[in-house]
N, C-alpha and C positions, 0 to 999 in steps of 0.2 A: 533491537539491535543484536547483532550476532557477534560472537568472539572470534578472533583470529583463526583463519584456516591454516592447515599445516603449511600450504604453500607459502603463505605470508610469513609463518615463523621462519621457514628457510630463507626468505628474503630478508628479514630482520637479522637472522645470523649473519649474512653476508655483509649487511650494512654495518653491523657492529665491528665486524673485522676491519672495515674500511676506515683507517684513521683520519682521511681527509675530511675536514669540517664541511658543514653546509656553506654553500656559496649564496651571495645575495643575488636574487632575480629581481624581475619586474613586479609591480603592483603589491609589493610587500612580501612576496613569497621568498622561500629559501630553498635550495635544492642541492642534490648530489647525483652524479651519474656513476653507475657500476658498469665498467666495460666488460663485455664477453669476448673481446678480441676480435670481433667482426671488422670488416673493411668497408662494406657498402654503407654510404652516407645517404641521408634524406636531402633531397633538392627540391626546390619549387617545381611543381608540374607532376612530380611522382605521387604515389599512393601509399599510405601507411597502413599496417595492421597492427593494433596494440590491444593489450588487455589492460584495463585500468580498475583500480580499487580505491575506495575512499574510506577513511577511518576518522573517528573522533578520538583524540588521544589526550589523556590526562596523566597526572603523576601516578594514579592509582591503576591505570589499565588502558586498554584500547578496545574500541568497539567498531565493528564493521558496519558501514552505512550501505555501501553498495559495491558489487564486484561483477564485472562483465563475465567472468568465469561461471557465475551462478545466475546471471540475470539476462541472458540473450546472446552471449557470444562476443568475440572480439569487435572492436571498432575498425571499420575499414573506410577511409575517406581520403580526399585529396590533401596533399601537404601544401598549404598555403596560409598566408598571413591573414586572410580575410575570414575564413571559416574557423580558425583556431585561436583561441584567446593568447594574447601577447605573451603571458608569463609561461604558458606551454610551449608556444612556438619557439621561443629563445632556447628552451632546454632541448626540444626535439631536434632543432637544426644542428646540435652538438653531438647527437647520438648516432650510433651506427646499428646496423641490423644485429638483433641479439641483445643489445644493452638494455639494462633496466635504469629507472630514475625514481627517486623519491623526492616529492615537493611537499613543503608544508608552510601554512600561514597561521599566524596567532589569530585567534578569535577577536582579539581586540581590534585588528585591523578590518576585519570582516565586518564588525559592529559599526565602525566609522563609516564604511561604504554603504551599508545596507542596515540601519538599526533596527527596522521593523520586519526584515524578511528572514531571520533566523529562528530556528526551534528555540523554545524556552530552555531546553535543557542544555543549550551551548552557553558556556560561561567564560569570562575573561580569564586569560591565563592559560587556557587550553589550546589545543592546535587542531586544525582540520589537515589531515595528512593524506596525501594521494600517492599511490605507487603506479608505476607505469613500465610496461614490459614491451618494447619494440619487436614484435615477432617476425614481421615480414615488411619488405618493401617492393612495390609492384611499379613497372615502368609505365603501363598504359591503363585506360580505363577498361578495356575488355578483360585484361587479365584481373583486374580488382574486382570487376563484376562477376567473373567466374569463381573467384575466391569467395565473394560475398555469398553466392548461392550455395557453394559447398558448406560454408560455415552455417548457413541457416539450416540445410538439411541435417547437420550434425546436431545443432541445437534442438531441433524437433525430435530427433530419436532420442536424445538425452532426456528431454522433458517427458516424453512418452514413457520411458523406463522409470524416471522419478515419480511419475504419477502412478504407475502401477505399484511401485514399493511403498509409496505413501498411503495408498488405500490399505495394503497389508499392515502398516504400521498403525494407522487409525483403527483399524478392527482389532488389532491386539490391545490397544490401549483402552478401547470401549469395552472389550470382553472382560478385561482385568478389572475395570471400574465397575461393571455390572455385578461381577462375581463377589467383589469386596463389600458392595453395598447391597447385596441381595436383591437386585432389580431385575425383573424380567419384562422387558419391553417388547412391543411388536416391531417388526422390522418391515419397512416399505420394500417394494420392488427395486426402488432407486437406491436404497441403503439408509434412509433416515430411521432412526430408533425412537418410538413413540411409547411413552409411559403415561397412560390415561389416569389422572388423579381423580377426576370427577366427570363421570359421563355426562353428555349434554342430551338434548331431545331433538327429534326431527330428523329430516334427511342428512346424510353426510355432505361435506363441503365438496364441490366439484369445480371444473374450470369454467363454469358459467356465472360465477358470483363474484362479489367483492365482500372480503370479511373485515369487520372491525374488530380489533383485538388489543389487549394489554399484554405486555411481554417485559421480561427482564432476561437479558443475555449475560452469560458468564462463560468463562473458559473451564475446562475439566476440573482445575483445582478449586473452583468455587469463587473466583475473583470476578466481581461484576464489571463489565465494561460499557453496558447501556441499559436504560430502562425508561419505559414511559409511565411508571407508577412511583418512581423515586424521584422526588423533586429536586434532588441535587443535580440531576442531568438536565433539568431546565425544559422538559417537553413532556407534558402530562396529558395530552390530547389522546383519545384512542386512536389507534394507527389504522388506516385503511390498507389491506393487503389484496392487491388486484390479482385474482386467480385467473383472469381471462387474458387473451392475446390483444385486447383492445387498449393501447397504451394511453388513450385519452381518460380512462379510468383510474389511472395511477401508474407510477414507476414500478418496475420490476424489483422483486425481492431476491434474496439468495434461494437457490433451488431446494435447500432443505426445508424452507418454510412451505412453499407450495406444495412439496412432496409430503410433508408430515401432517399438514392442516387437512389432508384428504381422509384422514381416519377420525376426524373430529366433526362435531356438529354444534349447534347453538347452545351456548351455555357450558360447554366443555371446558375443564381445565386439564392441562397436560404439560408434561416436560418433553421437549424435542431434543434429542442427542444427534448432532449433525457432524458427520466426518467432514474433514477440511475441504474434499473436492466438491461437496455439495454446499460449502460456505465460501470462504474467500480464497481458498487454495494457497498458493505460495505468496500471495500479496499481503503485506503487513498493513495493519490499520492502526498504527501507533504502538507505543511501548506496551499497552495493555493488551494488545491482540497480535502477537507475532505471527510471522508466516506459519501456514500449515496448522492452525489452531483448530482443534475439535471444539465445537461450541455446544453449550446447553441453554435453551430457552425455556422459561417458565412461561406457558401461553394461557390466556383465557379468551375464549371466543364470545365476544359480546353480542354480536350481530352478524346476520348474514343478509346481504343486500343483492337483489336482482340488478342487472345492468341498467334498467330504467330507474330504479331507485338510487343506485350509485350516481347516475348522471344528474338526478335531481338534487342530491346531497351536494355534489360538487358545485352545481349551479347556485344553490342557496349560499354556500360558504363564499363563493366569488362575489355575489351581490352584498353579503355582509361586509366582506373586506372593502368593496367599493365604497359603501356608506361609511365605514369607519374612516377611510381615507378622506372623503368629502368633509366629514365633520372635524377632522384634524385640520384641513386646509382652511376651513371656515374660522376655526378658532385661531389659527396663525394670523389671518387677515384681520380679525377683530382686534387682536393685539396690537398689530401694526397701526390700525386706525386710531385706537385709544392713545397709543403712545404719540401718534402725530397731533391728536387734539391737545394733549398735555403740554407739548412744545409751543404750540400757538398761544 
């Protein structure tokens, strides 16, 4: 989770200056509206354009969960009570173009409504806080569609610029890391860095095979986020890595893997240093793997399978699973029969 943006700090400053307390809303929410002096109101049938951010807020600080300014552009949608949750609809219908609002709900209320659908990090006594800025109001679907297309183009351009800047940032991070630790890896044409720890034997891996491998993944500071050799992650089977374009041989993996493995062969051990654009990019994969993470993988190539060998292995596993399932169902039936006999 990310800390407050500068824009949100400004919003909080405005809210702090507003002495009006939160009002009670629907569904356990509280809200306040900060007027910008606008005159145009939302009415059913019109279309709204709004930026929305959500925060998890505690007595010790606040963390950003999502923000349309960073995650794809403003929301543009019809203003009606069917598509908008009632707690938001009742607030929006009081707002005018240019107004802002903040809504909050205590985590205790959310737990009562959905006790199993919240992240484990959410605790009672804390709040889920939403800020909303009503940027524009459109009278017709055509105008709203035009605005949607224009915003999409702006988002695309912004993401392209951010991607270029992120590549530069990652390259600087890796260059500093390599210099500090006296590492001299090979760099692939795509941009993955490979440090071969133990050379393997035979031909190099290519796009016609499936690789079975052991791995441990960490971020650049050394914190491990996944492994199939560490029992604490509860999956210790060798991982099949499908290098082909045949999806029946396995799901795709991150580009940095298929890119870096091409410098290895059977029996090789290596570290793959993967820039974020060849990993998960701006997506977060939980608290241990924030957006734009540069990843490090300790890899060991256990075997290299042809397509035919990979298909045979998959079929063997499928048959084994079917047999285990049959044995389990037979044991359940036997228990039921024995229980029935005892009752008689």
